[in-house]
N, C-alpha and C positions, 0 to 999 in steps of 0.2 A: 504494500500500500504506500503510495506516494502522496505527499501533501504540499500545497502551495498556499501562501497567504498573499492576497491582493487587496488593494485599496478600492473601496466603493464609496458612494456618497453617504452610505448608512453605516460606515465603519469598515473594519477589516474582515474580509471574507476568508474562511478556511475552506479549501477544496481538497478532498481526498478521494483517491481512486487508483485504479490500475488498468491493465489492458481489458479487463472485464467490464469496465465502465466506472462512472463517478458514483461513489457511495455516500459521500457527505458533502454538503455545502451548508455552512453555518456562519453566523456572525460571531465574531469573537472580539475580545478586548486585549490590548497590550502586547499583541504579537508583532514581531518584526516582519516587515514585508519581505517576500522572497526575491532574491536576486535572479534566480534561474527558475524556469518553469519546466517541470518534467514533461517529456513528450506525451505521455498518456493523458495529461491534463491541459495541453495547449488549446485544444478546440473548446473545452469548457470555459477556460479563462477568456479566450477571444469572444465567445458568444455572450458571456456575462458583461464584458466591456461594451459590446455592441448594444446590449439591452440598456445599459445605463447611458449610452450615447443617444438612445432613441431610435436606433436603426434596426432593432430586432424585437419581435413580439412572440416568436416561437423558438424553442430550443430543440435541436435535433441530434445532440451528442448522446452517446450511449450511457444509460443509467443503470446502476446496480445497487439500489437501496436494500438494506437488510432489515427485515421485519417479519411479523407473523403473516399468514395468508390473508387474514382480515385486514391488517394494516396495508398490505400490498394492494388489496382490492380498493380500499379507500384512496390510496395515493394514485392509483391508476385512474379513478374517477375524477380526481382533482385535475388531471391533465386535460380533461374535456372542457374545463371552464375557460371560455375564450378570454383573451387579453382585453382588459377594460371592462369586464363584466364581473358580477358577483353572484353568489348563490348562498342561500341560508343553510344552516346545519340541517334543518328540517327537510328542505328540498333535496339536499345531498343524501340524507337517509332514505327518502322516498325513491330517489334515483337508484339507490343500491338495493331497493326492494324490501326494506324493513323500517317503517317509520318509528318503531319502538326502539331501534338501535341508535337513536340520536346521541346518547351519551357515549356509546362505544365509538361512533363515527367521530365525534368531537375529540375523543381521546386519541384516536388514530391520527386525526388531523394534526393534533398538537405534537405528535411524535414524528412528524414528517422530517426526514433527515436531509432533504434537498431544498433548502431555502430558495425561494423565487422560482426556480425551475419547475418544481412541483408546487403550483401556486396555492398553498394553503391560506395565504393572505387574502384570497378572493372569497373566502367563506366568512359570512357575517351572521349576526343574530337575525331571527325572523322579523324583528322590529327595526332592522337596519343598523343596529348598534355594532360597534367594533368590539366584539367579545374575544377574549383570549388570543394571544399571539406570543409564541416563545421568544421572538426577537424584540418584544416590547410593542405596546399599542401605537406608540408614536411612529415606529417603523411601518407597521401595517397601514396606518393612515397615509404616510408618505408614499408607500407603494401604490395604494389605491388612487390617490390624487395624481401620481405620476402617470399611471396607466389610463386614467380617465380624467384629464384636465377639464375644468369648467371653462367653457368657451364664453367669452364676453359677447353678449348680443348687441347688435347695432341698434341705435335708436332711430336711424333713418334708413 
């Protein structure tokens, strides 16, 4: 497993993976930025930079997150949430076929190891509230605002 630390507008991102794919993308504090990028992580680093530059809305590098079958199912469903859109935990539970699994879905969402790429930040409360986010609610708000900026309407 190789790891690289890169600067983003939201802090330092830790990216870990190998030839099987990227397993972890998380936000971290106090790490030194990497001087070299391992070959196995170059595409992920490039695509994250493009995302923050505003030129990428979809990621297509190989993912290899580690989790239970249920977590994997939830994370896969998160990949279907389009850029700039949100879904509620309840809607996500319904989409997965069990409205009663809302707490389990929320828990799996919170354990998502692939920050931004598997867009758990696009899941909100049924009332539109920004509930729970491992990276901090201010980052969730930033990401949602970044992906769906409010357009100023013209008066004329």
